[in-house]
Every structure is written in structure tokens, then in C-alpha cells.
C-alpha positions as CSV (number, residue, x, y, z in Angstrom):
1,M,42.8,-25.4,147.3
2,E,45.9,-27.8,146.5
3,Y,47.7,-25.1,145.5
4,I,47.3,-22.9,148.6
5,I,48.2,-25.7,150.8
6,I,51.3,-26.4,149.1
7,I,52.2,-22.3,149.2
8,I,51.0,-22.6,153.0
9,S,52.8,-25.6,153.6
10,T,56.3,-24.3,151.8
11,V,56.3,-20.9,153.1
12,F,55.5,-21.5,156.6
13,V,55.1,-25.3,157.5
14,N,57.7,-26.9,156.2
15,N,60.5,-24.1,155.6
16,I,63.4,-24.7,153.3
17,V,65.6,-23.1,155.8
18,L,64.3,-23.4,159.4
19,A,62.1,-27.0,158.8
20,Q,64.7,-28.4,156.2
21,F,67.8,-27.0,156.8
22,L,68.9,-25.8,153.6
23,G,70.3,-23.0,152.3
24,I,71.9,-22.0,155.7
25,C,74.9,-20.8,153.9
26,P,73.1,-17.6,152.5
27,F,70.7,-17.5,155.1
28,L,73.5,-16.4,157.4
29,G,76.2,-15.0,155.1
30,V,73.5,-12.5,153.1
31,S,71.5,-11.9,156.1
32,G,73.6,-8.8,157.5
33,K,71.3,-6.0,155.5
34,I,67.5,-6.1,154.8
35,S,68.4,-4.4,151.2
36,T,71.0,-7.0,150.3
37,S,68.6,-9.9,151.9
38,T,65.5,-8.3,149.5
39,G,67.8,-8.9,146.2
40,M,69.0,-12.4,147.2
41,A,65.7,-12.9,147.9
42,A,64.6,-12.0,144.6
43,A,67.5,-13.7,143.0
44,V,66.9,-17.2,144.7
45,L,63.1,-16.9,143.6
46,F,64.1,-16.2,140.1
47,V,66.3,-18.9,139.9
48,I,64.8,-21.5,141.9
49,T,61.2,-21.2,139.8
50,L,63.6,-21.1,136.8
51,A,65.6,-24.0,137.4
52,T,62.6,-26.1,139.1
53,I,61.0,-25.7,135.7
54,V,64.0,-26.6,133.6
55,T,65.0,-29.3,135.6
56,W,61.5,-30.9,135.8
57,L,61.3,-31.0,132.1
58,I,64.6,-32.5,131.8
59,Y,63.9,-35.2,133.9
60,T,60.5,-36.0,132.4
61,F,61.4,-35.6,128.6
62,I,65.1,-36.6,128.4
63,L,66.5,-38.5,131.6
64,V,63.6,-40.8,132.3
65,P,62.9,-42.0,128.5
66,F,66.4,-42.2,128.0
67,G,66.6,-44.6,131.3
68,I,69.6,-42.1,132.9
69,G,67.5,-41.0,136.1
70,F,70.8,-41.6,137.8
71,M,72.5,-38.3,136.4
72,Q,69.6,-36.7,137.9
73,T,72.2,-34.7,140.3
74,I,75.2,-34.1,138.1
75,T,72.6,-32.5,135.5
76,Y,71.0,-30.6,138.0
77,I,73.8,-28.9,139.2
78,L,74.8,-27.9,135.8
79,I,71.8,-26.3,135.4
80,I,71.5,-24.6,138.2
81,A,75.3,-23.0,137.6
82,A,74.5,-22.3,134.3
83,L,71.0,-20.1,135.4
84,V,73.0,-18.3,138.1
85,Q,75.9,-17.2,135.8
86,M,73.0,-15.8,133.7
87,V,71.1,-14.4,136.6
88,E,74.6,-12.8,137.6
89,I,74.9,-11.3,134.0
90,I,71.7,-9.6,133.8
91,L,71.8,-8.0,137.6
92,K,75.4,-6.7,136.4
93,K,73.5,-5.3,133.4
94,V,70.2,-4.0,134.9
95,S,71.0,-3.4,138.7
96,P,74.6,-2.5,139.2
97,A,74.2,-1.6,142.5
98,L,72.2,-4.9,143.3
99,Y,74.9,-6.6,141.9
100,Q,77.8,-5.0,144.1
101,A,75.6,-4.8,147.0
102,L,75.3,-9.1,146.6
103,G,79.1,-9.2,145.8
104,V,80.9,-12.3,146.6
105,Y,77.3,-13.7,147.7
106,L,75.7,-14.0,144.7
107,P,77.6,-17.2,143.7
108,L,76.7,-18.8,146.7
109,I,73.7,-19.2,144.6
110,T,75.1,-21.7,142.7
111,T,76.1,-23.8,145.7
112,N,72.7,-22.8,147.2
113,C,71.3,-26.3,148.5
114,A,68.0,-24.9,148.6
115,I,67.6,-24.7,144.8
116,L,69.0,-28.1,144.4
117,G,67.1,-29.6,147.3
118,V,63.9,-28.3,145.5
119,A,64.7,-29.2,142.2
120,I,65.1,-33.0,143.7
121,L,61.7,-32.9,146.0
122,V,59.9,-32.2,143.0
123,I,60.6,-35.7,141.6
124,Q,60.3,-37.0,144.7
125,K,56.8,-36.0,145.5
126,D,55.9,-36.6,141.9
127,F,54.5,-33.4,141.4
128,N,53.3,-32.4,138.1
129,L,54.8,-29.1,136.0
130,L,52.1,-26.4,137.7
131,E,52.9,-28.2,141.3
132,S,56.4,-28.1,140.6
133,I,56.1,-24.4,140.2
134,I,54.0,-23.8,142.8
135,F,56.3,-25.6,145.1
136,A,59.4,-23.6,143.5
137,I,57.8,-20.2,144.4
138,G,56.4,-21.2,147.7
139,N,59.7,-22.5,148.9
140,A,61.4,-19.1,147.1
141,I,59.2,-17.2,149.2
142,G,59.7,-19.0,152.6
143,F,63.3,-18.6,151.9
144,G,63.1,-15.1,151.0
145,L,60.7,-14.3,154.1
146,T,62.9,-16.0,156.7
147,L,66.0,-14.0,155.0
148,I,64.3,-10.5,155.5
149,L,63.1,-11.3,158.7
150,F,66.3,-12.4,159.9
151,A,68.2,-9.7,158.3
152,G,65.8,-7.1,159.9
153,I,66.9,-9.0,163.6
154,R,70.4,-8.8,163.0
155,E,69.9,-4.9,162.0
156,Q,68.3,-4.5,165.4
157,L,70.8,-6.5,167.3
158,E,73.8,-4.2,165.8
159,L,71.7,-1.2,168.1
160,V,71.8,-3.1,171.0
161,Q,74.5,-4.2,174.1
162,V,75.0,-8.0,173.2
163,P,77.7,-9.8,175.7
164,K,81.1,-9.9,174.0
165,G,81.1,-13.6,173.9
166,M,77.8,-13.6,171.8
167,K,78.4,-10.9,169.5
168,G,78.6,-12.0,165.7
169,V,77.7,-15.6,165.0
170,P,76.7,-16.9,168.3
171,I,73.8,-14.6,168.9
172,S,72.8,-15.1,165.0
173,L,72.6,-19.0,165.6
174,I,70.4,-18.4,168.8
175,V,68.2,-16.2,166.7
176,A,67.8,-18.5,164.1
177,G,67.1,-21.2,166.3
178,L,64.6,-18.8,168.0
179,M,63.3,-18.3,164.5
180,A,63.2,-22.2,163.5
181,L,60.9,-22.6,167.0
182,A,58.4,-19.7,166.2
183,F,57.9,-21.3,162.5
184,M,57.4,-24.9,164.4
185,G,54.2,-23.2,165.7
186,F,52.7,-23.4,162.0
187,A,53.0,-27.2,162.0
188,G,49.2,-27.4,162.7
189,I,48.0,-25.5,160.3
190,V,48.3,-27.7,157.0
């Protein structure tokens, strides 16, 4: 039951993008098309889960025993950068179309503060490895859900007449704010 609560909490109640405001760059940058958003969500799911596992293990078995916990952030950044490079190489070989579709946005995963934020939150919340993995997967699902929903809304906005001053970024920010308000409605669930 505890794991289900973690999943529901991370996907809906404490959504990494809409409640904690982490991962805004890819949220606004990649959400132009549903296909690109889906690819980005899958890449983030893979990287955030793998990064959380690796960073938890390194923190627990290397940084803490050697008394160098203060190196946590820089270590996590290096690990995440290496994992993103690995994902980029894999995507280039497995799915060149998705690699081309993501284009410039793939390096955004490296600087995606949601990935670093989840790795740090896992330690702050004192989760064990299984709870950390579930927390990471829940956050990645929440990130992907909001990204894909936002992309769908933005695709629909292209089909309607929006006042000239509201086109592009202004209407996108208003929609993101409305989505955050909608997700606040889940606050009483957990």
C-alpha cells in the first residue's frame, strides 16, 4: 500500500513539474507535439530511474562511508550527464527518427533539474532502494503525463484563433498555470 501511495502522490499530488516546478525547460521546450513529448517522456523515464538507482547506490556505499556527502550534488550531475550521453547513443542507433525529432532537446535532459531533484529528494526523504525506484518511476510518469497533456493542449491551440498578443509563450504559460491548478485538486487524495 505504501508504494501505491508513493506513485499516486508523485504522479498527481506532488507532480514534479506542476507542484514542485522542476523540469520546466523541457516541459515548455519539447511540448510542441505529442510524438516528441512521448519520446522525451520515455527518455526521462529511463534516465530518471537509472540515475536514481546509481546515485542512491553511490551515496549509500561511497559518499556516506567515506564522509564525503558534501560531494553529492557534483557527483549526481556527473552521473546524470554520463547517463544522458548513453541514452543519446542508444537512441541514435535504435530510433534515428526519434533522435532527430528530439534534436536539440535531448541535451536538455542533462540539465533537467527534475532528474537531479528526484535524486536529491530520495536521499532527503531517507528512502530505501525500492522506495527510491518507485519514487523515481512515479515522478517520471507524472512528468510524462503532464508533458503529453500539455503537448495535446498546445496542438489544439494551434487550431484555434488566439489573440495576437497571446500566441506562443503567453498562452502556453497560462495553460500551464491552469494545469497546475487542476492538479491541485488531487491534493486531498493522499
